[in-house]
N, C-alpha and C positions, 0 to 999 in steps of 0.2 A: 630228739630234740624236742621240746613243746613249742607249740608256735607263740607268736608274741599277743596275740589275740586269741580271745575266744572264738566260736561261733556265730553268736549273737551280737559280739562286738563287729565281728568284719559286716553282718549284716547292715547293723546300722549303718557303717562305714559307707557303703557301698548304695545304702539308701541316700543320705546325707550327699554323697557325692553327686549322686543322680538329677537329687533336687537341686542343686546348686547349678550342674549342667542344665536341665529346665528353665530357671530363672534368668540362664545368662542366655540362652533361647530365646526366650521372650521377650529378654531386654534389646537383641541385635533385631530380632523381629521389630521391635517399638520405633527401635532407631532410624532404622530402615523404609517401615510404614510413615513414620513422620516425616525421614528428608524426602518420600517421593509421594506426595497425595498426589490424587487424579487431576488431570489440568481441563480445568474449565475453557470453554471457548472466551470467558472475558480476559481469564488470567494470560491464554493464550496470544489474543491480539495486546495485552497490555507488555507482555514482553517482546512482541515484533516492533508495537511503536519505539519502545525505548532502544532496541537495538537498530533501529533504521540508522543509516548512514546520510539519507540522503533527507532525511528530516533534520539531521543536524547540520549539513553543509550548509539548506535553505535557510535558517536560522541563524547565520553567520552573513547569508547573502543580504539578509532584513537589516542585520547590523550594518553593514558595509552600505549598504542603499541610506538610509538615514544619517551616517557619517557624512555623506558624498552632500545629502542637502544642507547641513549646516555650512558644508564649505563653500557649496557653489551659491549662499545667499549673501556672502561677504564680497565686498570690494575687491577689483586685482590687487595682485603687489605692486606695489610704487617701482618704479624702473629707476636704480640708483645708474647716471650714467658719468663720466670723467675722459678726459683727453686735454690736448695738445691744439691749440688754435694756431695758424699762419705760423707753421715754424719754417724758420731760414734753411733753405738746405743748399745754397750754395753763395759764394761772395765771402768777406773776412767774419759777418757773423751767425756765419750756418753752425744747425744746431747748436745756438746759444737762444734759452728761453726768455733771456731778460733785458737782450741787448734791442732789439726792434720794439716799436712801438705798438707793433699790430699781434706781435704775439701774446697768445695770453694762455695762462692754465684754467681750465674748465672742470667746475664738479656741477652737476645737477641735477634733478630729483623730476621726475613725469608719472602721474597719475590720472590711469582712466576712468572717468564718472559713469561707471553704469549705471544704467539707471535704477531705482527701486523696483517697478514694475516686471524686468528681466530678469533680477536677481531672486524676486519670490516667485517667477515663474518658475526659473532653473531648479532654485528650492522644490518647488509644488512637484516638477518631475521627479526627483529625483525620491521624494516621498512617494509618488504615486510607485512607482519601480518595489518600493518599498512594500507597501498594499498588493502589489500584483506578485510579489514574492510570498507575501502571508498568505494570500489565496490559492495561490499552487503548494504551498505547504497543505492547505487545508486539504485541500486534492488529493496530496499525497497520504496524507495520512487517512482520507478515507479508504485508498486502495489499499494500503499495507492491510487496516483491518479488514475487510473485505476480501484480499485473497488470503489473508490468514482464517477467516471464518471458512472460503471455501476448501481451504488444506486441510482444517480440523474438522469440517462435516464430512469430506473424502476419506481420512482416515477411519474415522468413527463408524458412516456405512458400511465402508471395506472391512474392517474389522466383523460388523455384523454378518456380513454375507460370508465371512471365510468363516464364521461358525456356524452358522447356515449350512454350506459345504461339509464341515466337519459332520455334523449328525448325520445327513447324506452319508455318509463315509463307512460312519457307525452302524445303520443300518444296513447297507449293502452287505457287510461284513456279518450282520447275524444273518442275512438272508441266506448269503453264501454258507454258514451253517446248519442251514434249515433246512436249502436243497441235499446238502450233502448226506445228512442225515436220512430224507427220506428219498434220495436215491439208495443208501445202503439197507433200508428196509425195502428198496421194490414199492414204493407209493407214491415216488415222480421217477424222471426220467433223468438222463445224461445230457439233454438239453436244457434242463432248467438250471443244472448246476453249471453249465458253459456260461448261461446266460447272464445268471447271478455274478459269475465273476466278470464278465464282461462289462457289467453295472458298476463293480468296481472298480474296475478299470478307470470308466468314464467319469466315476465321481471323487477317484481320486487327483483326474485329469483336474477338473472341474474346480477343484482343491485347491491344486499347485496354482491355477492361473488365479484365484480370486488371492491367494496369498501372497502373489507376486503384487497384485497389486494392492494390498495392504502395507506390503513395504515399499512401496513406491511413494505412497501417500504417506506414509512416517519421515520417508525424506524430503519431502517436500512442505510438509508442516517442521519439521528439524530444520530448515532452512532460514523460517520465520521466527521462530521461538529458542534456537540454541540450544534447547533440552534434546536427551536423547529419543533416537525414531520410535522408539517401541516405549515411550512413556506412558503410563495408564491415563486414559482420558475419563472426565464425569460425564453424565447424563448432560444430554443434547438439552439446547433451550426450548422456549416457546417457542414453535416456525408457524404457528397457525394466525399469525395477525401479522398486519403490517405497520410501521410507522407511523403514516399519514393516510390521510384519506384518499381513498383511489380516483375518487369522485373529483377532488382538487387540484389538481396534477399542476395546472399552472401556479395555483400558489407556492405549494413544495418544491416545485423545481426551480424558482426563481431564486433562490438561496443555496441550487446546486452549486458545490465548489467548480465547477467547470465554468459554469455560467458565470461565477463570479471572478474568473478569472478572466475571461474574455471581456467582463462590465470592467475591469481595472487598466485591460490593455486599450479598450475606446478613451475610458478617461485619461490615459497617458496619451494617446493619439490627439486629442480635445487640446492638452496640454500644447503640445508640440505647435498644434496650428494657433495659441495664443503667442505662444513666442516667436511665431513666424510673422504675424500680428505686429507684436511689439518690436523687431528687428528692423520694419520700415522709419522707427523713428533709431536717430543717431547716436551714440555713445563720442562723449567729448573727452579728450584729453589734454590737462594741461599740465603744464612745465616749466621747472624756473630753474636758473643756473645763475655760480656766482663765477666769474674768469678778473685770474688774477693778472699783472704785467707786471714788469717790470718795476724798480724804484722809483725808477724818474717820471712812472706814468700811473694812472689813477686805471683802478681798479672799477669793474663794470658788473652789473646785472641783469641779466635776460629773463622776461617771462612770456611764456608764448602759451598760444591756443589750438589746439589740431582738430578737426572737423571734417569726416569722412563726408566725400561728394555724394550723392546715390542719385548719378546721374542719369542712370537707365532702368528707375524702378518699376517702369513698367514690365520689363521681362527679365525682371531678378527678384528683388522683394515679393512683387506682386502673384510672379508664378509658384516662388514657393510658398506663397501660403495658399495658394489655389489647391496645389497639392496638398499641403498638408491638411487643409479641408475635406481633400477628396479623399486620402487617407481614413481621416477619422469617420468621413460617412460609411467608409467600407467596413471598420472597425465595429461600427453601432450595426449594422446589416448583417456580419458574422455572428453578431452577438444573436439578435434576431435569430437568424436561422438554427443557430447552433440550440436554441432553449428549443424550436418545436420539432429538432431532430430528438432531442431529447425525449418531449415527452410522446411525442410517437411511440419511440422505442422504449419506456416505460411503461406506456398504456399498455403493450404489447406484454409484456413482460406479466402484467398486471395479470394481464386475459389467462396468459399460459400459467398462472400460478393458482389462480381460480378455479380452471378448469383441472389440473392437476389434484387440488382437494377434492374435487368431488370424483374423478377419479379414487382418491384413495381411500373415500366411503364408500364407492361401489366394491373396491377391492376386498376392503375390511367388515362389510357387511352382507357383500351377497361372494362373491369368487370364490376368498379363502375358504370359507365356511363348505361351500358346496366342492370344494376342492379334497377338504378336509374329510368328506362324511361319505365322497367320491373311493377315497382309497381303503376308509375303514371298510366299508360294502365290498371291496374286493376282496379284501384280507377275510374278513367274513367268508363270502365265497370261497373260496382256496383253502380255508381250514374245514369248511363242508364239502369239498370235493366240488364246486360247480365251480372252479376258477382254475387257470392255471397260472404257477410262479410269473411267467411270462408276463400276465394279467397285472399282478400284485407290483414286478417291478415298474411297468409300464405307469397304473395310478401314480405311485410312490414317487416318477421321476416328474409325471404331473404336476404333480401338488409340491415338490420341492422346487419346479420353475416356475408356479403360479408365486410362490413365497418370495422369491428372490426377485420377477417381477417388480413386486409389490415393492419389495424394498430399494427396488432400483428408482421406481415410482418416487419412491417418497426422498431418495436421495436427491433426485431433481428435481422436484419440490422445494426441499431445502436450498438446495444451491442457489434457487430464485430465489429465495424468501430472503439470502444471505447477500447478494446483487440489491434487490429493491429495501432491506434493513438498512444496507453500510452505503446508501447512496451521499449522507454526511458523515463526518464522522462526531465519535462520542454518542453513539447510541444506546441508550441503556438496554442490555437485556432481560428475561425473564425467563425464569425455569420452567421448563415442561410441565403439563397439569400431572 
């Protein structure tokens, strides 16, 4: 029986099917690529801030304080009272509300007249709480950005270290093949072959440890961003400059969120002191009541005024005022001391960052080129029969260790940069040149 398609037809059909398959694969790859762009540090921080439940809770606390500020500025609610006065409980007229001329059914209204200064200060205190919470929100915002940056940088450099360790494993595998070949051709010793295998085991162990660190760093970053732990990362930002003048730390740190929080706390303490001072003035209460008697008797109206008697002001109101003033002074002192502490801490971090930058230049310009040249020289000597394979392995390990140390130094410098760059929230990032 003849085939339905000729051979050229089948070839064209297979060719068209292959083209469709390639197109489909390319489309799928494009979709995956578009769905998973490299994660930049700025995008990681944006995701972390948007996912922070603490920031959302603090925003609700701000709204609550401002609602209370409005309520605190109002007069207290009036008090409605009702009752029966002078009701007989014995005799012929007992429990009768209209038989005795002294029995009155009473309904009254009273209002406490809180002074305007007190109400204004109470409202100001809640507004101060709102400002304090806003400052705490800024502090949390900065902490989220800083911790996210640290997690992003940890994963970035752990990934770079893992790649460097993988290169060392590949080199060790090639050296095993070279040592085995030299041993079979009687140009090398069994000791060299065993040394190469031992070097591979050490390289694999180092690579496994660095791979573990990379996975842990990915988990920490995923905690902030909500993305997969192995999401691809973009290039690192420029970590060669700080966002403020290191010589003007006093000005730069005066607006640090932590200092702003303490300043807001000191402002609240001052308002509390002013409230204690205002409490030395009494709040009067006025009341009015209507009393209804029996039909044979006239009805009555009562008007009253209540005034608290501050008979022991020196041991009550004055002492409360002194206590609040002392707490306000303490809050001011705590703020000033915290500013000094921050200045010293940040100055030490800036000095360490500068020193690490100088060390990075030394590694890049002197140590790493010398290490690479030494490894190449030992390899050339080995090829010329003037060095052993053990010398080559030692030179390779030394070169890799130097590169790992340089990478770790860069990672430490980047962590310092992140802590300094995100002292305040919303710092713009520059791409690395």
